[in-house]
C-alpha atoms as one frame of an Amber mdcrd trajectory, in Angstrom:
protein
 -12.908 -15.864 -12.842 -10.345 -16.702 -10.201 -11.717 -17.666  -6.778  -8.675
 -16.196  -5.049  -9.385 -12.853  -3.443  -7.382 -10.083  -5.074  -6.487  -6.682
  -3.673  -4.696  -3.626  -4.994  -2.829  -1.461  -2.515  -1.469   1.829  -3.822
   1.812   3.114  -2.418   2.530  -0.421  -1.244   6.292  -0.561  -1.679   6.985
   0.684   1.864   5.542   1.743   5.191   1.868   1.280   5.960   1.023   0.237
   2.413   3.568  -2.558   2.506   2.174  -3.832   5.806  -1.390  -3.729   4.477
  -0.237  -5.867   1.560   1.593  -8.215   3.919  -1.437  -8.548   6.162  -3.822
  -9.325   3.320  -1.283 -11.713   1.833  -1.042 -13.558   5.138  -4.793 -14.137
   4.884  -4.292 -15.834   1.534  -5.071 -12.908  -0.731  -3.271 -12.158  -3.974
  -2.028  -8.593  -3.627  -1.088  -6.074  -6.272   1.768  -3.852  -5.112   1.010
  -0.478  -6.643   4.067   1.783  -6.816   5.723   4.225  -9.200   9.359   3.287
  -8.663  10.228   0.042 -10.443  13.163  -0.955  -8.217  11.283  -0.342  -4.983
   8.201  -2.090  -6.321  10.152  -5.167  -7.365  12.001  -5.224  -4.043   8.716
  -5.124  -2.117   7.231  -7.898  -4.259  10.332 -10.017  -3.709  10.280  -9.554
   0.057   6.591 -10.408   0.231   7.012 -13.497  -1.908   9.857 -14.599   0.347
   7.374 -14.846   3.223   4.764 -16.662   1.161   2.597 -13.803  -0.071   1.135
 -14.069  -3.587   2.295 -10.555  -4.490   2.580  -9.052  -7.942   3.854  -5.694
  -9.092   1.543  -3.049 -10.506   3.312  -0.050 -12.086   1.150   2.788 -10.846
   1.385   6.567 -10.676  -1.931   7.752  -9.258  -1.491  11.171 -10.863  -1.233
   9.774 -14.403  -4.289   8.708 -16.386  -2.377   6.333 -18.641  -0.632   4.643
 -15.747  -3.898   4.061 -13.902  -5.620   2.705 -17.011  -2.736   0.300 -17.610
  -2.907  -0.841 -13.982  -6.596  -1.696 -14.341  -5.855  -3.630 -17.527  -3.064
  -5.564 -15.791  -5.357  -6.626 -12.942  -8.145  -7.513 -15.361  -5.798  -9.783
 -17.297  -4.327 -11.384 -14.184  -7.392 -11.852 -11.983 -10.460 -10.745 -13.912
 -11.829  -8.961 -10.867 -10.834  -6.992  -7.764 -12.100  -7.684  -4.260 -10.478
  -4.818  -2.396  -8.946  -1.492  -3.337  -6.879   0.237  -0.672  -6.094   3.818
  -1.674  -3.008   4.301   0.464  -0.654   6.407  -1.680  -0.246   9.915  -0.326
   2.119  12.833   0.146   2.392  15.614   2.726   3.852  18.448   0.673   6.318
  19.116   3.497   5.861  20.602   6.980   4.972  23.068   8.340   2.588  24.775
   5.924   1.173  28.058   7.201  -1.931  29.149   5.282  -0.684  32.741   5.120
   2.594  31.832   3.431   2.014  28.517   1.613   2.705  28.311  -2.100  -0.653
  27.400  -3.694   1.248  25.033  -5.982   2.031  22.872  -2.930  -1.663  22.519
  -2.125  -2.433  21.700  -5.741   0.231  18.978  -5.811  -0.960  17.383  -2.568
  -4.601  17.383  -3.637  -3.652  15.880  -7.013  -2.213  12.835  -5.237  -4.291
  12.562  -2.071  -7.715  13.323  -3.536  -7.799  13.367  -7.316  -5.473  10.358
  -7.410  -7.932   8.417  -5.270 -10.796   9.374  -7.590  -8.759   8.431 -10.670
  -7.794   5.007  -9.310 -11.201   4.239  -7.827 -13.024   5.025 -11.062 -10.630
   2.861 -13.069 -11.021  -0.064 -10.672 -14.790   0.101 -10.109 -15.650  -2.149
 -13.079 -13.343  -4.799 -11.624 -14.730  -4.319  -8.118 -18.261  -4.777  -9.421
 -17.248  -8.266 -10.588 -16.483  -9.260  -6.981 -19.028 -10.921  -4.719 -17.908
  -8.743  -1.784 -16.088  -5.629  -3.029 -14.435  -3.262  -0.564 -12.843   0.174
  -0.952 -10.653   1.556   1.822  -9.376   5.121   1.659  -6.459   5.856   3.955
  -7.323   9.088   5.699  -5.896  10.650   8.856  -7.062  12.036  12.154  -5.737
  15.410  11.055  -8.535  15.446   8.496 -11.126  15.466  11.281 -12.672  18.930
  11.673 -13.664  17.975  15.214 -10.092  17.175  16.189  -8.695  20.225  14.417
 -11.038  22.575  16.260 -11.455  20.895  19.628  -9.596  21.522  22.912  -5.930
  20.608  22.650  -6.107  20.381  18.867  -2.624  21.838  18.529  -1.251  18.765
  20.291  -3.451  16.137  18.681  -3.174  17.188  15.051   0.495  18.164  14.951
   2.014  21.141  13.113  -0.031  23.354  10.823  -0.304  21.602   7.462  -2.634
  23.571   5.203  -2.003  21.218   2.282  -2.001  17.796   3.925  -4.667  18.070
   6.638  -7.371  19.636   4.435  -6.563  17.126   1.695  -7.667  14.394   4.083
 -10.831  16.337   4.979 -11.467  16.648   1.236 -10.846  12.908   0.827 -13.354
  12.117   3.561 -15.992  14.219   1.807 -15.281  12.570  -1.543 -15.533   9.157
   0.094 -19.043   9.965   1.276 -19.997  10.856  -2.279 -18.959   7.358  -3.384
 -20.917   5.878  -0.482 -24.055   7.676  -1.679 -23.563   6.668  -5.320 -22.899
   3.029  -4.415 -25.590   2.761  -1.741 -27.673   0.305  -3.770 -24.707  -1.977
  -4.486 -22.647  -4.414  -2.414 -19.563  -2.163  -2.489 -18.580  -1.128   1.037
 -16.559   2.097   1.173 -14.808   3.236   4.342 -11.969   5.388   5.623  -9.112
   4.284   7.868  -6.963   6.354  10.199  -3.654   4.574  10.866  -2.627   6.832
  13.753   0.737   8.561  14.069   2.924   5.920  12.470   6.705   6.095  12.146
   7.254   6.346   8.375   9.411   8.431   6.094   6.308  10.563   5.478   6.844
  12.175   8.891  10.566  11.596   9.349   9.863   8.458  11.418   8.590  10.577
  14.320   5.446   8.535  14.910   4.970   6.316  17.916   3.229   3.474  16.093
   4.688   0.827  13.822   3.582   0.468  10.179   2.130  -2.917  11.094  -0.036
  -1.296  13.770  -1.044   1.406  11.315  -2.139  -1.190   8.772  -4.524  -3.070
  11.078  -7.653  -0.970  10.564  -7.287  -0.935   6.786  -6.905  -4.714   6.719
 -10.044  -5.100   8.820 -12.035  -2.804   6.536 -10.759  -4.523   3.388 -12.008
  -7.856   4.712 -15.360  -6.791   6.185 -18.108  -9.393   6.019 -21.189  -8.723
   3.915 -23.501  -6.374   5.746 -20.577  -4.563   7.372 -20.424  -0.798   7.780
 -20.032   1.613   4.898 -19.321   5.328   4.990 -17.440   5.108   8.279 -14.201
   6.678   9.479 -12.382   4.220  11.719  -9.236   3.830  13.810  -8.105   1.143
  16.244 -10.195   2.615  19.053 -13.377   2.810  16.975 -15.068   5.598  15.064
 -13.095   8.785  14.424 -15.043  11.996  15.199 -15.456  13.935  11.994
């Protein structure tokens, strides 16, 4: 088994995912660039290799069983194990989404990617993670998934526009993450959630005030936690996110 630490980052061809891959690569990790689009995936791998990152492309559609199975097989053949899985791929379903008028199909599509996709990828990669001495799972959540922030004073300014598909999908993801934490409690797999903050990406029309590199910092920290580090936490740059 290779001694090089290996990570898979989903949705890594651009934005926060790309910067997570770049950050782990700068630490000497080999990083799988999970992405659906071949051209964008290859471009991201090329740019990362140009700056010295040991990046490799992983064709990956998190909503497709066959694609996820093939991705796990690719990593198994290349590295034999996986040290960190960063479930970063996600969609918003468009904004705004009023609960009284939303098309239920929009919610279904968002949950398929943001929640079920995470479950699908995590389950496929767990056998590889179990082969690692220090396996880590990081699920990219969002502050808008915090029930405390959605219901507290000034919530209309801190959580942004009504998004009945996206925001609850992140609350759902947080709950699912805790289920993995409970199941894996007697193992060395640390499972945490990261909030990147309001980052300027094409996901929000580049309206955010933070850079993708800033948004990637917490995920990189959680992917490289030392043994005995926290598990089951929801973190941002400033510390723990209120749930």
